[in-house]
FIDRENMAR-487156 format. One line per 10 residues: number of its first residue (from 1); their letters; for each residue x, y, z of C-alpha. Coordinates in steps of 0.2 Angstrom, whole numbers, plus 5000, padded with zeros to 4 digits. Each point is the difference from the previous one (the first is absolute). Example, Ala and Ser with C-alpha at 12.3 -4.5 7.8 and 13.67 -1.06 7.14 Angstrom:
! FIDRENMAR-487156
1	AS	5062/4978/5039  5006/5017/4997 .
This chain:
! FIDRENMAR-487156
1	MCDALGGKSL	5479/5507/5395  4981/5000/5001  5000/4997/4981  5012/4986/5000  4997/4984/4990  4992/5008/4986  4986/5011/5008  4996/4987/5014  4997/5009/5016  5012/4996/5014 .
11	VGAALHSETS	4987/4994/5012  4993/4989/4985  5018/4993/4997  5002/4996/5018  4984/4991/5001  5005/4990/4984  5018/4997/5007  4995/4982/5005  5010/4995/4985  5016/4991/5004 .
21	PLLPSTGSPR	5017/5009/4997  5007/4983/4995  4987/4995/4988  5008/4996/4983  4996/5013/4986  4989/4995/4986  5007/5014/4988  4982/5008/4998  4997/5016/5009  4986/5002/5012 .
31	VNDRSPPTDA	4985/5011/4996  5003/5019/5002  5019/4996/5003  5013/5011/4992  5016/4994/4993  5012/5011/5010  5013/5009/4988  5017/4994/5000  5017/5010/5000  5002/4994/4982 .
41	EDGRCASPAC	4984/5009/4996  5001/5017/5009  5013/4999/5014  4987/5000/5014  4998/4988/5015  4990/4985/4995  4990/5000/5016  4982/5007/4998  5000/5007/5018  5017/5008/4999 .
51	PQPESPGAGR	5000/5017/5009  5013/5006/4988  4995/4993/4983  5012/5012/4991  5015/4992/5008  5010/4990/4988  5006/4982/5002  4998/4983/4994  4984/4992/5007  4995/5006/5017 .
61	CSACRHWGLL	5010/5014/5008  5009/4998/5016  4988/5010/5010  4986/4989/4994  5009/4984/5005  5004/5007/5017  4982/5006/5003  4993/4984/4993  5010/4989/5012  4995/5012/5015 .
71	LALVAALSSS	4982/4998/4996  5001/4982/4998  5008/5000/5018  4985/5010/5006  4988/4988/4992  5009/4985/5009  4998/5010/5017  4982/5004/4997  4996/4982/4995  5009/4993/5016 .
81	LVSVVVQQLS	4990/5012/5011  4983/4994/4991  5005/4983/5006  5003/5006/5018  4983/5009/5000  4991/4983/4995  5009/4991/5014  4996/5013/5013  4982/5000/4996  4999/4982/5007 .
91	DVDPACLSAF	4981/5002/5005  4994/5005/4982  4997/4986/4988  5014/5000/4986  4986/4998/4987  4992/5016/5007  5016/5010/4998  5002/4993/4982  4982/5006/4996  5004/5017/5006 .
101	RFLSIVPLAG	5015/5000/4990  4991/4995/4984  4986/5013/5003  5012/5014/5001  5005/4998/4982  4983/4998/4992  4995/5019/5001  5015/5007/4991  5000/4986/4987  4981/5003/4997 .
111	LEALRRGQDI	5002/5019/4999  5013/4998/4987  4990/4987/4990  4985/5013/5000  5011/5014/4995  5007/4991/4985  4984/4991/4996  5009/4984/5001  4992/4983/4998  5004/4992/5017 .
121	FPRGHRTVLL	4997/4982/4993  5006/5000/4982  4996/4986/4989  5014/4988/4996  5008/5003/5017  4987/4995/5012  5006/4983/5005  5018/5006/5002  4994/5015/5010  4990/4989/5012 .
131	LRAVLGAAAL	5015/4988/5001  5012/5014/5004  4988/5007/5013  4998/4983/5009  5018/4996/5000  5005/5017/5007  4987/5000/5013  5004/4982/5005  5018/5006/5002  4996/5014/5011 .
141	ICKFYALRRM	4988/4991/5011  5013/4986/5003  5013/5012/5004  4990/5009/5013  4996/4983/5008  5018/4994/4999  5005/5015/5010  4989/4995/5014  5008/4982/5001  5018/5004/4998 .
151	LLADASVLLL	5014/5011/5005  5001/5016/4990  5017/4997/4993  4996/4982/4996  4984/5004/4991  5008/5015/4991  5014/4989/4993  4987/4987/4993  4989/5014/4993  5014/5008/4991 .
161	SAPVFVSVWA	5005/4984/4991  4986/5004/4987  5012/5006/4986  5009/4983/5001  4983/4991/4995  4996/5012/4985  5012/4992/4988  4992/4983/5005  4983/5006/4996  5006/5008/4984 .
171	CLLLGEPCGA	5007/4984/4995  4985/4990/5004  4986/5012/4993  5009/5010/4987  5013/4987/4994  5015/5011/5004  5017/4992/5003  5005/4996/5018  5019/5001/5002  5011/4991/5012 .
181	LHVMSLLATI	5001/5016/5011  4981/5000/5002  5000/4982/5005  5014/5002/5012  4992/5016/5008  4984/4990/5002  5008/4985/5009  5010/5012/5011  4984/5009/5004  4991/4984/5005 .
191	SGAMMIVRPK	5015/4995/5011  5000/5017/5008  4982/4999/5004  5002/4983/5008  5015/5006/5011  4989/5015/5006  4985/4989/5004  5010/4984/5005  4987/4986/5001  5001/4988/5014 .
201	WMRSGARPYI	5012/4988/4990  5012/5015/4998  5002/5004/5019  5003/4992/5016  4987/5005/5013  5000/5019/4998  4984/5007/4993  4999/5015/4989  4994/5016/5007  4982/5004/4997 .
211	PSGVAGADDT	4992/5017/5003  4990/5002/5016  4981/5000/4998  4999/4986/4988  4987/4988/5005  5007/4982/5002  5018/5006/4997  5010/4984/4995  5011/4994/4986  4985/4999/4988 .
221	VSLAGAALAL	4996/5018/5002  5018/5004/4995  5000/4989/4985  4983/5007/4995  5008/5018/5001  5014/4994/4989  4988/4992/4988  4990/5016/4999  5015/5011/4997  5006/4988/4986 .
231	ASALFLSAAY	4983/4999/4992  4999/5020/5000  5017/5000/4991  4993/4987/4987  4984/5009/4998  5009/5017/4998  5012/4994/4987  4986/4992/4990  4991/5017/5001  5015/5008/4993 .
241	VTLRRLQSVH	5000/4988/4985  4982/5003/4996  5003/5019/4999  5010/4996/4985  4984/4996/4991  4992/5017/5006  5013/5012/4992  4986/5008/4989  4988/5003/5014  5000/5016/5009 .
251	WSATVLVFGV	5005/5000/5018  4983/5006/5007  4991/4985/4993  5014/4988/5007  5000/5008/5017  4981/5002/5002  4997/4982/4996  5014/4995/5012  4993/5011/5014  4982/4994/4999 .
261	VGAVMSYTVW	5005/4982/4998  5013/5001/5014  4987/5008/5012  4987/4987/4996  5012/4986/5003  5007/5008/5016  4982/5002/5007  4996/4983/4996  5015/4993/5008  4997/5011/5015 .
271	LATGAGHSPS	4982/4993/5002  5005/4982/4997  5014/5000/5013  4992/5011/5014  5017/5001/5009  5000/5018/5003  4991/5017/5000  5000/5016/4991  5009/5015/5008  4990/5007/5014 .
281	SAAEWLMVLA	5012/5012/5011  5007/5017/4994  5017/4992/5001  4996/4986/4988  4992/5012/4988  5015/5011/5000  5011/4985/4996  4989/4995/4986  5002/5017/4993  5018/4999/5002 .
291	LGALTMVMQL	5000/4983/4991  4991/5009/4985  5012/5015/5001  5016/4989/5000  4993/4989/4986  4998/5016/4989  5017/5006/5005  5008/4983/4995  4991/4999/4983  5004/5018/4996 .
301	AFTVACQLEQ	5018/4998/5005  5002/4984/4990  4992/5007/4985  5011/5016/4999  5015/4989/5004  4996/4989/4985  4998/5016/4989  5017/5007/5006  5010/4984/5000  4999/4984/4991 .
311	AGPVAVVRTS	4990/4986/5008  5015/4988/5004  5009/5012/5012  4984/5005/5007  4996/4981/5004  5017/4998/5008  4997/5015/5012  4983/4993/5004  5008/4985/5008  5005/5012/5014 .
321	EIVFAVVWQV	4982/4997/5006  5007/4984/5008  5012/5010/5010  4987/5013/5006  4989/4985/5005  5014/4993/5011  5002/5017/5008  4981/5002/5004  4999/4982/5006  5014/5003/5013 .
331	AFFHCVPGPY	4994/5018/5004  4981/4997/5002  4998/4981/5003  5017/4997/5009  5005/4984/4991  5017/4998/4992  5001/4988/4985  5010/4984/5004  5014/4993/4989  4989/4988/4989 .
341	TVAGMVLVMM	4988/5015/4997  5015/5011/4995  5007/4987/4988  4983/4998/4992  4998/5018/4998  5017/5001/4992  4995/4986/4988  4984/5009/4995  5008/5017/4998  5014/4993/4989 .
351	SVLAVALHKC	4987/4992/4989  4990/5016/4998  5016/5010/4997  5006/4988/4987  4984/5002/4990  5000/5019/5002  5018/5001/4995  4997/4989/4985  4986/5012/4995  5012/5015/5002 .
361	ITQRREDGRP	5013/4992/4988  4986/4995/4988  4994/5018/5000  5017/5007/4997  5003/4989/4985  4983/5005/4993  5005/5018/5002  5016/4997/4991  5011/5004/5016  5015/4990/5005 .
């Protein structure tokens, strides 16, 4: 497992797992990637991380698929707990937490780059590397701020809508076709988001719940949280598309530039807003460490899941993060979603599932399976 993805270390693959499971394929392999053997070639499982590579079967064996889906569930659980930690650390500035998150990935990427003698800023890719780093950092910063201004479940739904926007960016930036399914999914996502936030003209008197501790808590704060969550989804989906231009760049260069740029951007936002402080008590530092640990577990589980199972089914299971978010919202914050919120969640989840299932069907056709 440690040599999966053609010699790429598992930790390295996890750090590089910011790529979208729903990103359309280009047909060209990534650097250092192996094309896994198929059953037609030697009767082995096609998954590079299969614990039983000698087991015969077309494509991935059943054990790989089951473990892959289980690890995708672990990734969804870990991701939802990361959001809980961000909301619980209400006195620590979200940009400060984001800076710690970025700094935690720099040493590993830097050591790998030194070990390989890797050019961390290769010519011909510098503009795209910086663009990918800025978009990814903006997505994470907006995500952390959104989690402070919205309910956990509401923010999670909007944040998980990123796959729906990938096809839109691919159409606008890469000239790829955008079918009726993607247009309908986009419209359903926007409708679901409006039902979750419910601006004044959509409700009669009742105000949306706003987390305690938010200064000047009013409708504007709730709408700002929704805008930040959707902005995060848009930035993240755009970052996914830019990664299409970095397939020949080693992960250590991509992640190192991402970590450094993200840390600088987070620190700049932290200084500019001045709305919070850094961790001071032992309890806050323990939660920051938990944030880093959960992030690593999430990325490791997601990476290995994508090695054991195809990306489409993994993306379907990842939508369970919304269910976990609802559970944590009720358990930790004692707030039950209302009917409009539930309806909006269903719309967004159906949109993401539609895109994921479409990817599953496309993959099966490409693999020559019925």
